[in-house]
PDB file of N, CA, C and O in Angstrom:
ATOM      1  N   MET A   1       1.030  -1.534   0.132  1.00  0.00           N
ATOM      2  CA  MET A   1       0.087   0.201  -0.086  1.00  0.00           C
ATOM      3  C   MET A   1       0.815   1.304   0.283  1.00  0.00           C
ATOM      4  O   MET A   1       0.336   2.411   0.039  1.00  0.00           O
ATOM      5  N   MET A   2       1.923   1.210   0.846  1.00  0.00           N
ATOM      6  CA  MET A   2       2.725   2.303   0.802  1.00  0.00           C
ATOM      7  C   MET A   2       3.370   2.641  -0.660  1.00  0.00           C
ATOM      8  O   MET A   2       3.223   3.702  -1.267  1.00  0.00           O
ATOM      9  N   SER A   3       4.072   1.570  -1.066  1.00  0.00           N
ATOM     10  CA  SER A   3       4.738   1.955  -2.293  1.00  0.00           C
ATOM     11  C   SER A   3       3.837   2.270  -3.503  1.00  0.00           C
ATOM     12  O   SER A   3       4.326   2.322  -4.631  1.00  0.00           O
ATOM     13  N   VAL A   4       2.488   2.486  -3.270  1.00  0.00           N
ATOM     14  CA  VAL A   4       1.400   2.970  -4.389  1.00  0.00           C
ATOM     15  C   VAL A   4       1.578   4.555  -4.026  1.00  0.00           C
ATOM     16  O   VAL A   4       1.602   5.384  -4.935  1.00  0.00           O
ATOM     17  N   VAL A   5       1.708   4.956  -2.576  1.00  0.00           N
ATOM     18  CA  VAL A   5       1.534   6.086  -2.068  1.00  0.00           C
ATOM     19  C   VAL A   5       2.562   6.997  -2.386  1.00  0.00           C
ATOM     20  O   VAL A   5       2.548   8.036  -3.046  1.00  0.00           O
ATOM     21  N   SER A   6       3.754   6.199  -1.584  1.00  0.00           N
ATOM     22  CA  SER A   6       5.013   6.964  -2.144  1.00  0.00           C
ATOM     23  C   SER A   6       5.979   6.156  -2.846  1.00  0.00           C
ATOM     24  O   SER A   6       6.643   5.345  -2.199  1.00  0.00           O
ATOM     25  N   PRO A   7       6.138   6.275  -4.075  1.00  0.00           N
ATOM     26  CA  PRO A   7       7.133   4.938  -4.529  1.00  0.00           C
ATOM     27  C   PRO A   7       8.567   4.991  -4.112  1.00  0.00           C
ATOM     28  O   PRO A   7       9.326   4.051  -4.349  1.00  0.00           O
ATOM     29  N   ASN A   8       9.042   6.341  -3.344  1.00  0.00           N
ATOM     30  CA  ASN A   8      10.414   6.135  -2.390  1.00  0.00           C
ATOM     31  C   ASN A   8      10.243   5.501  -1.366  1.00  0.00           C
ATOM     32  O   ASN A   8      11.154   5.632  -0.549  1.00  0.00           O
ATOM     33  N   PHE A   9       9.149   4.637  -0.981  1.00  0.00           N
ATOM     34  CA  PHE A   9       9.125   4.395   0.670  1.00  0.00           C
ATOM     35  C   PHE A   9       9.648   3.166   0.695  1.00  0.00           C
ATOM     36  O   PHE A   9       9.103   2.362  -0.062  1.00  0.00           O
ATOM     37  N   LYS A  10      10.699   2.713   1.454  1.00  0.00           N
ATOM     38  CA  LYS A  10      11.216   1.774   1.865  1.00  0.00           C
ATOM     39  C   LYS A  10      10.525   0.772   2.740  1.00  0.00           C
ATOM     40  O   LYS A  10      10.017   1.341   3.706  1.00  0.00           O
ATOM     41  N   ASN A  11      10.339  -0.454   2.736  1.00  0.00           N
ATOM     42  CA  ASN A  11       9.789  -1.201   3.807  1.00  0.00           C
ATOM     43  C   ASN A  11      10.884  -1.928   4.702  1.00  0.00           C
ATOM     44  O   ASN A  11      11.580  -2.821   4.219  1.00  0.00           O
ATOM     45  N   ILE A  12      11.034  -1.442   6.255  1.00  0.00           N
ATOM     46  CA  ILE A  12      11.839  -2.174   6.794  1.00  0.00           C
ATOM     47  C   ILE A  12      11.350  -3.333   7.734  1.00  0.00           C
ATOM     48  O   ILE A  12      10.141  -3.451   7.937  1.00  0.00           O
ATOM     49  N   SER A  13      12.312  -4.250   8.353  1.00  0.00           N
ATOM     50  CA  SER A  13      12.010  -4.987   8.944  1.00  0.00           C
ATOM     51  C   SER A  13      11.305  -4.758  10.430  1.00  0.00           C
ATOM     52  O   SER A  13      11.025  -3.641  10.864  1.00  0.00           O
ATOM     53  N   ARG A  14      11.069  -5.983  11.127  1.00  0.00           N
ATOM     54  CA  ARG A  14      10.418  -5.636  12.792  1.00  0.00           C
ATOM     55  C   ARG A  14      12.087  -5.285  13.169  1.00  0.00           C
ATOM     56  O   ARG A  14      12.587  -4.200  13.464  1.00  0.00           O
ATOM     57  N   GLN A  15      12.580  -6.323  13.068  1.00  0.00           N
ATOM     58  CA  GLN A  15      14.174  -6.237  13.990  1.00  0.00           C
ATOM     59  C   GLN A  15      14.522  -4.651  13.486  1.00  0.00           C
ATOM     60  O   GLN A  15      14.742  -3.832  14.379  1.00  0.00           O
ATOM     61  N   THR A  16      14.574  -4.218  12.116  1.00  0.00           N
ATOM     62  CA  THR A  16      15.482  -3.118  11.976  1.00  0.00           C
ATOM     63  C   THR A  16      14.737  -1.874  12.753  1.00  0.00           C
ATOM     64  O   THR A  16      15.496  -1.033  13.234  1.00  0.00           O
ATOM     65  N   ALA A  17      13.570  -1.711  12.891  1.00  0.00           N
ATOM     66  CA  ALA A  17      12.887  -0.900  13.649  1.00  0.00           C
ATOM     67  C   ALA A  17      13.041  -1.173  15.110  1.00  0.00           C
ATOM     68  O   ALA A  17      13.034  -0.111  15.733  1.00  0.00           O
ATOM     69  N   THR A  18      13.154  -2.039  15.742  1.00  0.00           N
ATOM     70  CA  THR A  18      13.192  -2.327  16.903  1.00  0.00           C
ATOM     71  C   THR A  18      14.958  -1.991  17.064  1.00  0.00           C
ATOM     72  O   THR A  18      15.087  -1.099  17.902  1.00  0.00           O
ATOM     73  N   ARG A  19      15.873  -2.295  16.693  1.00  0.00           N
ATOM     74  CA  ARG A  19      17.317  -1.900  16.765  1.00  0.00           C
ATOM     75  C   ARG A  19      17.113  -0.340  16.907  1.00  0.00           C
ATOM     76  O   ARG A  19      17.488   0.283  17.900  1.00  0.00           O
ATOM     77  N   ASP A  20      16.333   0.366  15.565  1.00  0.00           N
ATOM     78  CA  ASP A  20      16.589   1.786  15.586  1.00  0.00           C
ATOM     79  C   ASP A  20      16.086   2.222  16.748  1.00  0.00           C
ATOM     80  O   ASP A  20      16.901   2.832  17.440  1.00  0.00           O
ATOM     81  N   VAL A  21      14.712   2.074  17.306  1.00  0.00           N
ATOM     82  CA  VAL A  21      14.316   2.235  18.330  1.00  0.00           C
ATOM     83  C   VAL A  21      15.009   2.294  19.812  1.00  0.00           C
ATOM     84  O   VAL A  21      14.879   3.189  20.647  1.00  0.00           O
ATOM     85  N   LEU A  22      15.758   1.128  19.905  1.00  0.00           N
ATOM     86  CA  LEU A  22      16.411   1.004  21.164  1.00  0.00           C
ATOM     87  C   LEU A  22      17.931   1.666  21.008  1.00  0.00           C
ATOM     88  O   LEU A  22      18.567   1.796  22.054  1.00  0.00           O
ATOM     89  N   ILE A  23      18.526   2.076  19.805  1.00  0.00           N
ATOM     90  CA  ILE A  23      19.338   3.048  19.336  1.00  0.00           C
ATOM     91  C   ILE A  23      18.924   4.861  19.804  1.00  0.00           C
ATOM     92  O   ILE A  23      19.562   5.741  20.382  1.00  0.00           O
ATOM     93  N   TYR A  24      18.007   4.812  19.402  1.00  0.00           N
ATOM     94  CA  TYR A  24      17.471   6.235  19.533  1.00  0.00           C
ATOM     95  C   TYR A  24      16.935   6.464  21.272  1.00  0.00           C
ATOM     96  O   TYR A  24      17.158   7.540  21.827  1.00  0.00           O
ATOM     97  N   TYR A  25      16.413   5.625  21.808  1.00  0.00           N
ATOM     98  CA  TYR A  25      16.172   5.296  23.244  1.00  0.00           C
ATOM     99  C   TYR A  25      17.597   5.559  24.239  1.00  0.00           C
ATOM    100  O   TYR A  25      17.659   6.198  25.290  1.00  0.00           O
ATOM    101  N   ALA A  26      18.417   5.016  23.694  1.00  0.00           N
ATOM    102  CA  ALA A  26      20.024   4.989  24.412  1.00  0.00           C
ATOM    103  C   ALA A  26      20.471   6.483  24.457  1.00  0.00           C
ATOM    104  O   ALA A  26      20.687   7.136  25.478  1.00  0.00           O
ATOM    105  N   LYS A  27      20.577   6.923  23.106  1.00  0.00           N
ATOM    106  CA  LYS A  27      21.206   8.367  22.795  1.00  0.00           C
ATOM    107  C   LYS A  27      20.287   9.383  23.573  1.00  0.00           C
ATOM    108  O   LYS A  27      20.739  10.470  23.934  1.00  0.00           O
ATOM    109  N   GLU A  28      18.878   8.973  23.847  1.00  0.00           N
ATOM    110  CA  GLU A  28      18.057  10.312  24.685  1.00  0.00           C
ATOM    111  C   GLU A  28      18.259  10.035  25.779  1.00  0.00           C
ATOM    112  O   GLU A  28      18.323  11.005  26.533  1.00  0.00           O
ATOM    113  N   LYS A  29      18.433   8.806  26.342  1.00  0.00           N
ATOM    114  CA  LYS A  29      18.548   8.716  27.714  1.00  0.00           C
ATOM    115  C   LYS A  29      20.072   9.113  28.830  1.00  0.00           C
ATOM    116  O   LYS A  29      20.263   9.282  30.035  1.00  0.00           O
ATOM    117  N   ASP A  30      21.043   9.122  27.352  1.00  0.00           N
ATOM    118  CA  ASP A  30      22.007   9.762  27.875  1.00  0.00           C
ATOM    119  C   ASP A  30      22.426  11.216  27.554  1.00  0.00           C
ATOM    120  O   ASP A  30      23.470  11.760  27.914  1.00  0.00           O
ATOM    121  N   HIS A  31      21.381  11.773  26.777  1.00  0.00           N
ATOM    122  CA  HIS A  31      21.104  13.135  26.619  1.00  0.00           C
ATOM    123  C   HIS A  31      20.337  13.655  27.912  1.00  0.00           C
ATOM    124  O   HIS A  31      20.493  14.804  28.326  1.00  0.00           O
ATOM    125  N   VAL A  32      19.722  12.975  28.360  1.00  0.00           N
ATOM    126  CA  VAL A  32      18.736  13.200  29.247  1.00  0.00           C
ATOM    127  C   VAL A  32      19.832  13.360  30.471  1.00  0.00           C
ATOM    128  O   VAL A  32      20.178  14.517  30.709  1.00  0.00           O
ATOM    129  N   LYS A  33      20.413  12.296  31.274  1.00  0.00           N
ATOM    130  CA  LYS A  33      21.597  12.285  31.760  1.00  0.00           C
ATOM    131  C   LYS A  33      22.360  13.332  31.970  1.00  0.00           C
ATOM    132  O   LYS A  33      22.603  13.758  33.100  1.00  0.00           O
ATOM    133  N   GLU A  34      22.844  13.884  30.799  1.00  0.00           N
ATOM    134  CA  GLU A  34      23.654  15.029  30.626  1.00  0.00           C
ATOM    135  C   GLU A  34      23.323  16.404  31.074  1.00  0.00           C
ATOM    136  O   GLU A  34      24.161  17.168  31.553  1.00  0.00           O
ATOM    137  N   LYS A  35      21.985  16.713  30.889  1.00  0.00           N
ATOM    138  CA  LYS A  35      21.309  17.775  31.324  1.00  0.00           C
ATOM    139  C   LYS A  35      20.732  17.418  32.802  1.00  0.00           C
ATOM    140  O   LYS A  35      20.322  18.390  33.434  1.00  0.00           O
ATOM    141  N   LEU A  36      20.658  16.293  33.359  1.00  0.00           N
ATOM    142  CA  LEU A  36      20.319  16.381  34.866  1.00  0.00           C
ATOM    143  C   LEU A  36      21.984  16.582  35.626  1.00  0.00           C
ATOM    144  O   LEU A  36      22.231  17.176  36.676  1.00  0.00           O
ATOM    145  N   VAL A  37      22.629  16.117  35.018  1.00  0.00           N
ATOM    146  CA  VAL A  37      24.070  16.435  35.393  1.00  0.00           C
ATOM    147  C   VAL A  37      24.294  17.862  35.545  1.00  0.00           C
ATOM    148  O   VAL A  37      24.898  18.250  36.545  1.00  0.00           O
ATOM    149  N   LYS A  38      23.844  18.767  34.598  1.00  0.00           N
ATOM    150  CA  LYS A  38      24.383  20.371  34.216  1.00  0.00           C
ATOM    151  C   LYS A  38      23.664  21.581  34.992  1.00  0.00           C
ATOM    152  O   LYS A  38      24.048  22.730  35.210  1.00  0.00           O
ATOM    153  N   ALA A  39      21.980  20.620  35.472  1.00  0.00           N
ATOM    154  CA  ALA A  39      21.063  21.369  35.997  1.00  0.00           C
ATOM    155  C   ALA A  39      21.805  22.610  37.213  1.00  0.00           C
ATOM    156  O   ALA A  39      22.662  22.322  38.050  1.00  0.00           O
ATOM    157  N   PRO A  40      21.376  23.575  37.064  1.00  0.00           N
ATOM    158  CA  PRO A  40      22.203  24.636  38.022  1.00  0.00           C
ATOM    159  C   PRO A  40      21.470  24.638  39.364  1.00  0.00           C
ATOM    160  O   PRO A  40      21.834  25.496  40.168  1.00  0.00           O
ATOM    161  N   GLY A  41      20.586  23.884  39.688  1.00  0.00           N
ATOM    162  CA  GLY A  41      19.774  24.186  40.749  1.00  0.00           C
ATOM    163  C   GLY A  41      19.282  22.759  41.229  1.00  0.00           C
ATOM    164  O   GLY A  41      19.837  21.730  40.842  1.00  0.00           O
ATOM    165  N   LEU A  42      18.256  22.765  42.056  1.00  0.00           N
ATOM    166  CA  LEU A  42      17.927  21.972  42.600  1.00  0.00           C
ATOM    167  C   LEU A  42      16.808  20.592  41.557  1.00  0.00           C
ATOM    168  O   LEU A  42      16.010  21.086  40.761  1.00  0.00           O
ATOM    169  N   ILE A  43      16.832  19.717  41.612  1.00  0.00           N
ATOM    170  CA  ILE A  43      15.927  18.568  40.541  1.00  0.00           C
ATOM    171  C   ILE A  43      14.799  18.180  41.759  1.00  0.00           C
ATOM    172  O   ILE A  43      14.903  17.632  42.856  1.00  0.00           O
ATOM    173  N   CYS A  44      13.702  18.739  41.005  1.00  0.00           N
ATOM    174  CA  CYS A  44      12.536  17.810  41.962  1.00  0.00           C
ATOM    175  C   CYS A  44      11.919  16.708  41.233  1.00  0.00           C
ATOM    176  O   CYS A  44      11.399  16.864  40.128  1.00  0.00           O
ATOM    177  N   LEU A  45      11.988  15.360  41.982  1.00  0.00           N
ATOM    178  CA  LEU A  45      11.224  14.169  41.235  1.00  0.00           C
ATOM    179  C   LEU A  45       9.675  14.234  41.923  1.00  0.00           C
ATOM    180  O   LEU A  45       9.329  14.580  43.052  1.00  0.00           O
ATOM    181  N   THR A  46       8.805  13.701  40.633  1.00  0.00           N
ATOM    182  CA  THR A  46       7.403  13.746  41.046  1.00  0.00           C
ATOM    183  C   THR A  46       6.943  12.347  40.412  1.00  0.00           C
ATOM    184  O   THR A  46       7.568  11.867  39.466  1.00  0.00           O
ATOM    185  N   SER A  47       5.769  11.680  40.997  1.00  0.00           N
ATOM    186  CA  SER A  47       5.432  10.430  40.398  1.00  0.00           C
ATOM    187  C   SER A  47       4.261  10.576  40.566  1.00  0.00           C
ATOM    188  O   SER A  47       3.713  11.179  41.488  1.00  0.00           O
ATOM    189  N   ASP A  48       3.674   9.904  39.471  1.00  0.00           N
ATOM    190  CA  ASP A  48       1.973   9.770  39.136  1.00  0.00           C
ATOM    191  C   ASP A  48       1.837   8.429  38.756  1.00  0.00           C
ATOM    192  O   ASP A  48       2.532   7.801  37.957  1.00  0.00           O
ATOM    193  N   ASN A  49       0.540   7.925  39.633  1.00  0.00           N
ATOM    194  CA  ASN A  49      -0.297   6.773  39.348  1.00  0.00           C
ATOM    195  C   ASN A  49      -1.099   6.669  38.325  1.00  0.00           C
ATOM    196  O   ASN A  49      -1.525   7.810  38.144  1.00  0.00           O
ATOM    197  N   TRP A  50      -1.483   6.074  37.668  1.00  0.00           N
ATOM    198  CA  TRP A  50      -3.063   5.982  37.020  1.00  0.00           C
ATOM    199  C   TRP A  50      -3.225   4.616  36.498  1.00  0.00           C
ATOM    200  O   TRP A  50      -2.357   3.753  36.367  1.00  0.00           O
ATOM    201  N   ASN A  51      -4.757   4.551  36.159  1.00  0.00           N
ATOM    202  CA  ASN A  51      -5.156   3.187  35.651  1.00  0.00           C
ATOM    203  C   ASN A  51      -5.247   3.338  34.371  1.00  0.00           C
ATOM    204  O   ASN A  51      -4.753   4.373  33.922  1.00  0.00           O
ATOM    205  N   SER A  52      -5.745   2.594  33.625  1.00  0.00           N
ATOM    206  CA  SER A  52      -6.083   2.282  32.111  1.00  0.00           C
ATOM    207  C   SER A  52      -7.282   1.951  32.175  1.00  0.00           C
ATOM    208  O   SER A  52      -7.661   0.968  32.811  1.00  0.00           O
ATOM    209  N   GLU A  53      -8.463   3.144  31.170  1.00  0.00           N
ATOM    210  CA  GLU A  53      -9.478   2.565  31.572  1.00  0.00           C
ATOM    211  C   GLU A  53      -9.895   1.232  30.776  1.00  0.00           C
ATOM    212  O   GLU A  53     -10.711   0.499  31.336  1.00  0.00           O
ATOM    213  N   HIS A  54      -9.422   0.874  29.564  1.00  0.00           N
ATOM    214  CA  HIS A  54      -9.530  -0.116  29.190  1.00  0.00           C
ATOM    215  C   HIS A  54      -9.051  -1.321  29.588  1.00  0.00           C
ATOM    216  O   HIS A  54     -10.004  -2.076  29.393  1.00  0.00           O
ATOM    217  N   THR A  55      -8.276  -1.876  29.967  1.00  0.00           N
ATOM    218  CA  THR A  55      -7.643  -2.594  30.308  1.00  0.00           C
ATOM    219  C   THR A  55      -7.662  -2.948  31.839  1.00  0.00           C
ATOM    220  O   THR A  55      -7.601  -4.135  32.159  1.00  0.00           O
ATOM    221  N   ASN A  56      -7.755  -1.834  32.931  1.00  0.00           N
ATOM    222  CA  ASN A  56      -7.685  -1.974  34.070  1.00  0.00           C
ATOM    223  C   ASN A  56      -6.278  -2.051  34.680  1.00  0.00           C
ATOM    224  O   ASN A  56      -6.196  -2.256  35.891  1.00  0.00           O
ATOM    225  N   ASP A  57      -5.192  -1.910  33.966  1.00  0.00           N
ATOM    226  CA  ASP A  57      -3.886  -2.008  34.310  1.00  0.00           C
ATOM    227  C   ASP A  57      -3.483  -0.611  35.132  1.00  0.00           C
ATOM    228  O   ASP A  57      -4.199   0.391  35.128  1.00  0.00           O
ATOM    229  N   LYS A  58      -2.575  -0.690  35.635  1.00  0.00           N
ATOM    230  CA  LYS A  58      -1.809   0.314  36.854  1.00  0.00           C
ATOM    231  C   LYS A  58      -0.632   0.713  36.413  1.00  0.00           C
ATOM    232  O   LYS A  58       0.012  -0.217  35.929  1.00  0.00           O
ATOM    233  N   TYR A  59       0.022   1.977  36.388  1.00  0.00           N
ATOM    234  CA  TYR A  59       0.916   2.485  35.719  1.00  0.00           C
ATOM    235  C   TYR A  59       1.526   3.440  36.926  1.00  0.00           C
ATOM    236  O   TYR A  59       0.853   4.034  37.769  1.00  0.00           O
ATOM    237  N   ILE A  60       2.988   3.441  36.798  1.00  0.00           N
ATOM    238  CA  ILE A  60       3.623   4.933  37.550  1.00  0.00           C
ATOM    239  C   ILE A  60       4.381   5.736  36.567  1.00  0.00           C
ATOM    240  O   ILE A  60       4.777   5.229  35.517  1.00  0.00           O
ATOM    241  N   CYS A  61       4.562   6.772  36.822  1.00  0.00           N
ATOM    242  CA  CYS A  61       5.647   7.518  36.024  1.00  0.00           C
ATOM    243  C   CYS A  61       6.437   8.240  36.531  1.00  0.00           C
ATOM    244  O   CYS A  61       5.754   9.184  36.925  1.00  0.00           O
ATOM    245  N   ILE A  62       8.010   8.527  36.928  1.00  0.00           N
ATOM    246  CA  ILE A  62       8.882   8.894  37.497  1.00  0.00           C
ATOM    247  C   ILE A  62       9.011  10.411  36.610  1.00  0.00           C
ATOM    248  O   ILE A  62       9.224  10.290  35.403  1.00  0.00           O
ATOM    249  N   THR A  63       8.902  11.657  37.107  1.00  0.00           N
ATOM    250  CA  THR A  63       9.073  12.895  36.044  1.00  0.00           C
ATOM    251  C   THR A  63      10.147  13.630  36.844  1.00  0.00           C
ATOM    252  O   THR A  63      10.041  13.546  38.068  1.00  0.00           O
ATOM    253  N   ALA A  64      11.216  14.372  36.322  1.00  0.00           N
ATOM    254  CA  ALA A  64      12.280  15.151  36.964  1.00  0.00           C
ATOM    255  C   ALA A  64      11.733  16.621  36.310  1.00  0.00           C
ATOM    256  O   ALA A  64      11.365  16.626  35.135  1.00  0.00           O
ATOM    257  N   HIS A  65      11.707  17.466  36.856  1.00  0.00           N
ATOM    258  CA  HIS A  65      12.018  18.934  36.735  1.00  0.00           C
ATOM    259  C   HIS A  65      12.886  19.654  37.256  1.00  0.00           C
ATOM    260  O   HIS A  65      13.312  19.439  38.390  1.00  0.00           O
ATOM    261  N   TRP A  66      13.318  20.705  36.447  1.00  0.00           N
ATOM    262  CA  TRP A  66      14.360  21.806  37.289  1.00  0.00           C
ATOM    263  C   TRP A  66      13.920  22.850  36.223  1.00  0.00           C
ATOM    264  O   TRP A  66      13.198  22.685  35.239  1.00  0.00           O
ATOM    265  N   VAL A  67      14.566  24.002  36.692  1.00  0.00           N
ATOM    266  CA  VAL A  67      15.021  25.299  36.002  1.00  0.00           C
ATOM    267  C   VAL A  67      16.079  25.609  35.446  1.00  0.00           C
ATOM    268  O   VAL A  67      16.851  26.240  36.168  1.00  0.00           O
ATOM    269  N   ASP A  68      16.412  25.406  34.432  1.00  0.00           N
ATOM    270  CA  ASP A  68      17.678  25.631  33.513  1.00  0.00           C
ATOM    271  C   ASP A  68      18.320  26.900  33.514  1.00  0.00           C
ATOM    272  O   ASP A  68      17.693  27.746  34.151  1.00  0.00           O
ATOM    273  N   LYS A  69      19.632  27.383  32.872  1.00  0.00           N
ATOM    274  CA  LYS A  69      20.233  28.631  33.353  1.00  0.00           C
ATOM    275  C   LYS A  69      19.483  29.602  32.433  1.00  0.00           C
ATOM    276  O   LYS A  69      20.135  30.634  32.276  1.00  0.00           O
ATOM    277  N   ASN A  70      18.404  29.592  31.827  1.00  0.00           N
ATOM    278  CA  ASN A  70      17.726  30.606  31.074  1.00  0.00           C
ATOM    279  C   ASN A  70      16.536  30.606  31.465  1.00  0.00           C
ATOM    280  O   ASN A  70      15.635  31.010  30.730  1.00  0.00           O
ATOM    281  N   TRP A  71      16.304  30.121  32.779  1.00  0.00           N
ATOM    282  CA  TRP A  71      14.903  30.448  33.733  1.00  0.00           C
ATOM    283  C   TRP A  71      13.669  29.746  33.146  1.00  0.00           C
ATOM    284  O   TRP A  71      12.517  30.166  33.252  1.00  0.00           O
ATOM    285  N   LYS A  72      14.043  28.649  32.526  1.00  0.00           N
ATOM    286  CA  LYS A  72      12.799  27.807  31.606  1.00  0.00           C
ATOM    287  C   LYS A  72      12.808  26.528  32.446  1.00  0.00           C
ATOM    288  O   LYS A  72      13.805  25.904  32.809  1.00  0.00           O
ATOM    289  N   LEU A  73      11.463  26.233  32.702  1.00  0.00           N
ATOM    290  CA  LEU A  73      11.562  24.826  33.494  1.00  0.00           C
ATOM    291  C   LEU A  73      11.352  23.800  32.327  1.00  0.00           C
ATOM    292  O   LEU A  73      10.587  23.831  31.363  1.00  0.00           O
ATOM    293  N   GLN A  74      12.165  23.000  32.680  1.00  0.00           N
ATOM    294  CA  GLN A  74      12.550  21.630  32.142  1.00  0.00           C
ATOM    295  C   GLN A  74      11.679  20.388  32.861  1.00  0.00           C
ATOM    296  O   GLN A  74      11.207  20.469  33.995  1.00  0.00           O
ATOM    297  N   LYS A  75      11.583  19.464  32.161  1.00  0.00           N
ATOM    298  CA  LYS A  75      10.665  17.905  32.801  1.00  0.00           C
ATOM    299  C   LYS A  75      11.368  17.345  31.602  1.00  0.00           C
ATOM    300  O   LYS A  75      11.777  17.776  30.525  1.00  0.00           O
ATOM    301  N   ARG A  76      11.325  15.875  32.426  1.00  0.00           N
ATOM    302  CA  ARG A  76      11.635  15.054  31.374  1.00  0.00           C
ATOM    303  C   ARG A  76      11.292  13.627  32.375  1.00  0.00           C
ATOM    304  O   ARG A  76      11.658  13.441  33.535  1.00  0.00           O
ATOM    305  N   ILE A  77      10.369  12.610  31.385  1.00  0.00           N
ATOM    306  CA  ILE A  77      10.340  11.511  32.048  1.00  0.00           C
ATOM    307  C   ILE A  77      11.480  10.520  32.459  1.00  0.00           C
ATOM    308  O   ILE A  77      12.351  10.213  31.646  1.00  0.00           O
ATOM    309  N   LEU A  78      11.465  10.090  33.569  1.00  0.00           N
ATOM    310  CA  LEU A  78      12.546   9.283  34.094  1.00  0.00           C
ATOM    311  C   LEU A  78      12.350   7.885  33.640  1.00  0.00           C
ATOM    312  O   LEU A  78      13.049   7.145  32.947  1.00  0.00           O
ATOM    313  N   ARG A  79      11.117   7.720  34.268  1.00  0.00           N
ATOM    314  CA  ARG A  79      10.880   6.251  34.298  1.00  0.00           C
ATOM    315  C   ARG A  79       9.231   6.020  33.837  1.00  0.00           C
ATOM    316  O   ARG A  79       8.332   6.778  34.200  1.00  0.00           O
ATOM    317  N   PHE A  80       9.045   4.906  33.028  1.00  0.00           N
ATOM    318  CA  PHE A  80       7.481   4.877  33.071  1.00  0.00           C
ATOM    319  C   PHE A  80       7.160   3.192  33.397  1.00  0.00           C
ATOM    320  O   PHE A  80       7.667   2.413  32.589  1.00  0.00           O
ATOM    321  N   ARG A  81       6.630   2.798  34.140  1.00  0.00           N
ATOM    322  CA  ARG A  81       6.101   1.001  34.427  1.00  0.00           C
ATOM    323  C   ARG A  81       4.950   0.698  34.690  1.00  0.00           C
ATOM    324  O   ARG A  81       4.331   1.550  35.328  1.00  0.00           O
ATOM    325  N   ALA A  82       4.262  -0.490  34.355  1.00  0.00           N
ATOM    326  CA  ALA A  82       3.463  -0.590  34.677  1.00  0.00           C
ATOM    327  C   ALA A  82       3.715  -1.486  36.247  1.00  0.00           C
ATOM    328  O   ALA A  82       4.769  -2.076  36.484  1.00  0.00           O
ATOM    329  N   LEU A  83       2.512  -1.441  37.239  1.00  0.00           N
ATOM    330  CA  LEU A  83       2.349  -1.736  38.841  1.00  0.00           C
ATOM    331  C   LEU A  83       1.301  -2.934  38.632  1.00  0.00           C
ATOM    332  O   LEU A  83       0.127  -3.040  38.277  1.00  0.00           O
ATOM    333  N   TYR A  84       2.467  -3.880  39.090  1.00  0.00           N
ATOM    334  CA  TYR A  84       1.579  -5.162  39.240  1.00  0.00           C
ATOM    335  C   TYR A  84       1.407  -5.479  40.637  1.00  0.00           C
ATOM    336  O   TYR A  84       2.260  -5.292  41.505  1.00  0.00           O
ATOM    337  N   PRO A  85       0.234  -5.979  40.810  1.00  0.00           N
ATOM    338  CA  PRO A  85      -0.491  -6.346  42.310  1.00  0.00           C
ATOM    339  C   PRO A  85       0.368  -7.232  43.035  1.00  0.00           C
ATOM    340  O   PRO A  85       0.751  -8.226  42.419  1.00  0.00           O
ATOM    341  N   PRO A  86       0.837  -7.043  44.482  1.00  0.00           N
ATOM    342  CA  PRO A  86       1.677  -7.671  45.159  1.00  0.00           C
ATOM    343  C   PRO A  86       1.085  -9.123  45.278  1.00  0.00           C
ATOM    344  O   PRO A  86       1.698  -9.991  45.901  1.00  0.00           O
TER     345      PRO A  86
END
């Protein structure tokens, strides 16, 4: 279907897509670590729990907030995980 819409479209395998996403994730993770190390002030960590309405699964998200040297509020998600019952 995509080759009809765009003749220049190249189909990639599932493994290639997975590899590319993991490489991008690793680079962004390192980038966020560098930003946190260079934060000029304090870093505030917040957590948020929520439920999925469709599957009734529970999740937790840990977010870092800080003010950069230009006085702009920065925030990055550090971790997002499913919560399993004990």
